[in-house]
FIPA-217510 format. One record per residue (C-alpha): x, z, y; chain; residue number from 1. Coordinates in steps of 0.5 Angstrom, whole numbers, plus 500, padded with zeros to 3 digits. Each point is the difference from the previous one (the first is absolute). Example, Ala and Ser with C-alpha at 12.3 -4.5 7.8 and 13.67 -1.06 7.14 Angstrom:
! residues 2
  c1  c3  c2 chaine num
 525 516 491      A   1
 502 498 507      A   2
END
This chain:
! residues 326
  c1  c3  c2 chaine num
 819 377 616      A   1
 503 496 494      A   2
 507 501 503      A   3
 499 508 499      A   4
 497 499 493      A   5
 506 496 498      A   6
 505 505 503      A   7
 497 506 496      A   8
 500 496 494      A   9
 507 498 501      A  10
 502 508 501      A  11
 496 502 494      A  12
 503 495 496      A  13
 507 502 502      A  14
 498 507 498      A  15
 498 498 493      A  16
 506 496 499      A  17
 505 506 502      A  18
 496 505 496      A  19
 500 495 494      A  20
 508 499 501      A  21
 501 508 500      A  22
 496 500 494      A  23
 504 495 496      A  24
 506 503 502      A  25
 498 507 498      A  26
 498 497 493      A  27
 507 497 499      A  28
 502 499 493      A  29
 505 504 496      A  30
 506 495 498      A  31
 503 501 493      A  32
 507 503 500      A  33
 505 502 495      A  34
 506 503 501      A  35
 504 507 500      A  36
 502 502 508      A  37
 504 505 503      A  38
 498 504 506      A  39
 504 498 506      A  40
 498 506 505      A  41
 500 508 500      A  42
 493 503 499      A  43
 496 494 499      A  44
 493 501 499      A  45
 496 498 494      A  46
 492 499 503      A  47
 494 499 497      A  48
 498 493 503      A  49
 504 495 504      A  50
 499 503 506      A  51
 504 505 504      A  52
 494 504 502      A  53
 499 502 492      A  54
 501 506 497      A  55
 508 501 498      A  56
 500 502 492      A  57
 507 502 500      A  58
 507 498 503      A  59
 506 496 496      A  60
 508 501 502      A  61
 504 494 501      A  62
 503 497 494      A  63
 494 502 495      A  64
 497 494 496      A  65
 493 498 500      A  66
 496 495 496      A  67
 497 495 505      A  68
 493 497 497      A  69
 497 496 506      A  70
 501 499 508      A  71
 495 499 505      A  72
 502 498 507      A  73
 506 504 502      A  74
 499 506 494      A  75
 502 500 493      A  76
 496 503 495      A  77
 504 505 495      A  78
 498 504 494      A  79
 500 507 502      A  80
 506 504 499      A  81
 498 506 495      A  82
 501 505 506      A  83
 494 497 504      A  84
 493 505 498      A  85
 495 496 497      A  86
 493 503 498      A  87
 495 498 495      A  88
 493 502 498      A  89
 499 505 494      A  90
 494 496 498      A  91
 504 494 499      A  92
 506 504 495      A  93
 500 504 494      A  94
 506 505 500      A  95
 504 503 495      A  96
 506 504 501      A  97
 502 497 507      A  98
 499 493 497      A  99
 493 496 503      A 100
 497 494 497      A 101
 496 496 504      A 102
 493 499 497      A 103
 497 494 504      A 104
 502 494 503      A 105
 502 499 508      A 106
 501 508 501      A 107
 502 500 507      A 108
 507 504 502      A 109
 499 503 507      A 110
 505 503 505      A 111
 496 507 500      A 112
 495 504 496      A 113
 494 497 504      A 114
 496 494 499      A 115
 501 498 507      A 116
 508 499 499      A 117
 503 494 500      A 118
 500 496 493      A 119
 507 498 498      A 120
 499 497 493      A 121
 496 500 494      A 122
 501 501 492      A 123
 496 498 494      A 124
 498 504 494      A 125
 505 503 495      A 126
 506 500 505      A 127
 503 507 500      A 128
 502 504 506      A 129
 504 506 502      A 130
 496 505 503      A 131
 504 505 505      A 132
 494 504 503      A 133
 493 501 500      A 134
 495 501 506      A 135
 493 501 498      A 136
 497 493 498      A 137
 507 496 501      A 138
 507 500 496      A 139
 506 499 504      A 140
 505 495 496      A 141
 506 497 500      A 142
 500 493 503      A 143
 499 495 494      A 144
 501 493 500      A 145
 494 497 503      A 146
 500 504 507      A 147
 503 497 506      A 148
 502 501 507      A 149
 503 496 506      A 150
 507 500 503      A 151
 501 496 507      A 152
 505 494 497      A 153
 505 501 505      A 154
 502 506 496      A 155
 501 497 493      A 156
 505 495 498      A 157
 501 497 493      A 158
 506 503 496      A 159
 506 496 502      A 160
 498 498 507      A 161
 505 503 505      A 162
 497 505 505      A 163
 500 498 507      A 164
 502 506 504      A 165
 497 501 507      A 166
 504 504 505      A 167
 496 506 502      A 168
 502 505 506      A 169
 501 508 498      A 170
 494 501 505      A 171
 495 495 496      A 172
 502 503 493      A 173
 499 507 502      A 174
 493 498 504      A 175
 498 497 493      A 176
 502 507 496      A 177
 496 503 506      A 178
 494 496 499      A 179
 500 501 492      A 180
 500 507 501      A 181
 494 500 505      A 182
 497 496 495      A 183
 501 504 494      A 184
 497 506 503      A 185
 494 497 501      A 186
 499 499 493      A 187
 495 505 496      A 188
 504 506 498      A 189
 501 498 493      A 190
 503 494 502      A 191
 505 502 504      A 192
 507 499 498      A 193
 506 502 504      A 194
 506 500 496      A 195
 502 493 500      A 196
 499 500 508      A 197
 505 507 500      A 198
 505 496 496      A 199
 499 494 505      A 200
 501 504 506      A 201
 506 504 497      A 202
 504 493 498      A 203
 498 497 507      A 204
 503 507 503      A 205
 507 499 496      A 206
 501 493 501      A 207
 499 501 508      A 208
 502 507 501      A 209
 504 498 507      A 210
 494 497 503      A 211
 494 503 504      A 212
 495 497 494      A 213
 504 503 495      A 214
 499 507 503      A 215
 493 499 501      A 216
 499 498 493      A 217
 504 506 497      A 218
 495 504 504      A 219
 494 497 497      A 220
 503 501 493      A 221
 500 507 502      A 222
 493 500 502      A 223
 498 496 494      A 224
 503 506 495      A 225
 495 505 503      A 226
 494 495 500      A 227
 501 499 493      A 228
 500 507 498      A 229
 494 501 505      A 230
 496 494 496      A 231
 502 503 493      A 232
 497 506 502      A 233
 494 497 502      A 234
 499 496 494      A 235
 501 506 496      A 236
 495 504 504      A 237
 495 494 499      A 238
 501 500 492      A 239
 499 507 500      A 240
 494 500 504      A 241
 497 494 496      A 242
 502 504 493      A 243
 496 507 503      A 244
 494 496 502      A 245
 500 496 494      A 246
 500 493 504      A 247
 503 494 496      A 248
 500 495 506      A 249
 499 493 500      A 250
 505 499 505      A 251
 506 503 497      A 252
 503 506 505      A 253
 494 500 505      A 254
 495 505 500      A 255
 492 498 501      A 256
 498 498 507      A 257
 493 505 499      A 258
 498 505 495      A 259
 493 503 500      A 260
 493 499 497      A 261
 497 493 501      A 262
 493 500 502      A 263
 495 494 500      A 264
 497 500 507      A 265
 496 493 500      A 266
 502 494 504      A 267
 497 500 507      A 268
 501 496 506      A 269
 506 502 504      A 270
 503 504 494      A 271
 507 498 498      A 272
 498 501 492      A 273
 495 503 495      A 274
 505 505 498      A 275
 503 506 503      A 276
 505 505 498      A 277
 499 507 501      A 278
 506 506 500      A 279
 498 507 500      A 280
 493 498 502      A 281
 503 496 506      A 282
 499 493 501      A 283
 507 496 500      A 284
 498 493 500      A 285
 497 494 497      A 286
 502 496 494      A 287
 500 493 498      A 288
 503 496 495      A 289
 500 493 498      A 290
 503 501 493      A 291
 497 507 498      A 292
 493 501 498      A 293
 499 507 504      A 294
 493 501 497      A 295
 504 503 494      A 296
 503 505 504      A 297
 494 503 504      A 298
 499 507 500      A 299
 507 501 497      A 300
 507 503 503      A 301
 505 494 500      A 302
 506 498 503      A 303
 501 493 504      A 304
 506 496 501      A 305
 499 494 505      A 306
 500 499 507      A 307
 497 505 506      A 308
 498 496 506      A 309
 497 503 506      A 310
 493 496 502      A 311
 497 502 507      A 312
 503 507 499      A 313
 498 501 493      A 314
 504 500 493      A 315
 499 494 495      A 316
 504 501 494      A 317
 501 493 496      A 318
 501 502 493      A 319
 505 496 495      A 320
 499 506 495      A 321
 495 506 499      A 322
 502 505 495      A 323
 495 506 498      A 324
 503 507 501      A 325
 500 504 493      A 326
END
C-alpha cells in the first residue's frame, strides 16, 4: 500500500513540476535592447505578442528600419510603425482638430476598437496623439511612441550587419506567395490589401517567365487584378450601406452581427441568457456580453457587434459593442 501511495505522490509531484516549469517559461521577462534594426525578409509580420498565434498588426518589407526596444526568447519587441492600427478609448482622450490629448495615466492602446482586443502599449496624461478615425467609443490613432509589436528575431539584423542569403527554390518562393494570398483573403474585408501581392506576383512572373512557376504566377496576377476590383466594390458597398443605415461601426468596415429590439426575458435554468433580440416580431437569438451593461438597452432597437455562436441549435450573440438605432 505504501508503495502505491509513494508512486502516486511521485506522479503528482512530477505533474506539478511540469506545470511550474511551463508557468515559469510563459512568464519569461523582456530583456532591454536598444538598436536600430533592418528587416531582412519579405512581408515580415509584426504581431501583437511574442507568439506565432497572436494577431498580425501589419507587415514590413525587406530593408525597412525598426527601433528595437527589447527581446523575449526568439522575439524582438519593436516600436510600432505608423501604419499599424492602434485604438484608444475616447474616455481617455480630449480631442480638437484631429489632435488628441491623453487625459489620464496608463491609458491603454489596443489593436482593435473593442475592450477584448490585445493591448500594445500605455500612454500617460498630456501625451498628444494624431486621430485618424473614430468609431463609437474609440479613436483610431497613428501608432505613437509607447506602442509595441513583436517580430521573430531571424527577420531583424542590426544595421551594418551582413545579411545571410539562403537559397530558396522557385517552388518554395511561389508556395510562400500562395500562402500569403490565402492568409490575406481570410482577413476581415476592411483589412484585405492585395496591391502588394499583385506587385510580388508580377515581379516573380517577369523574373521567371520561362518557367512553369513564372507562368503560374502570371495567371495568379491576372486573377488578383479581378479580385482587387471585386473587393473595392464590396468595401464601397459596405460604406454606403453603413451611411444609409446611419451605422458607425466599432469595427471599421464591419456590419453588425445582429439588429433588432433587445428584450429582458429573465434568467431561467437552461436558458442561454437573460436577454434576447427580436426583429420584426421574430426571435433571432439570445444576447450576452461581458463588456456591455445590456440592461441599458432593454426595449430599444439596437445594432450589435461581436461574435455569433450556435449553441444547441440556438443563436447566441456575444456582444463587444451595442448601439441604439436612432
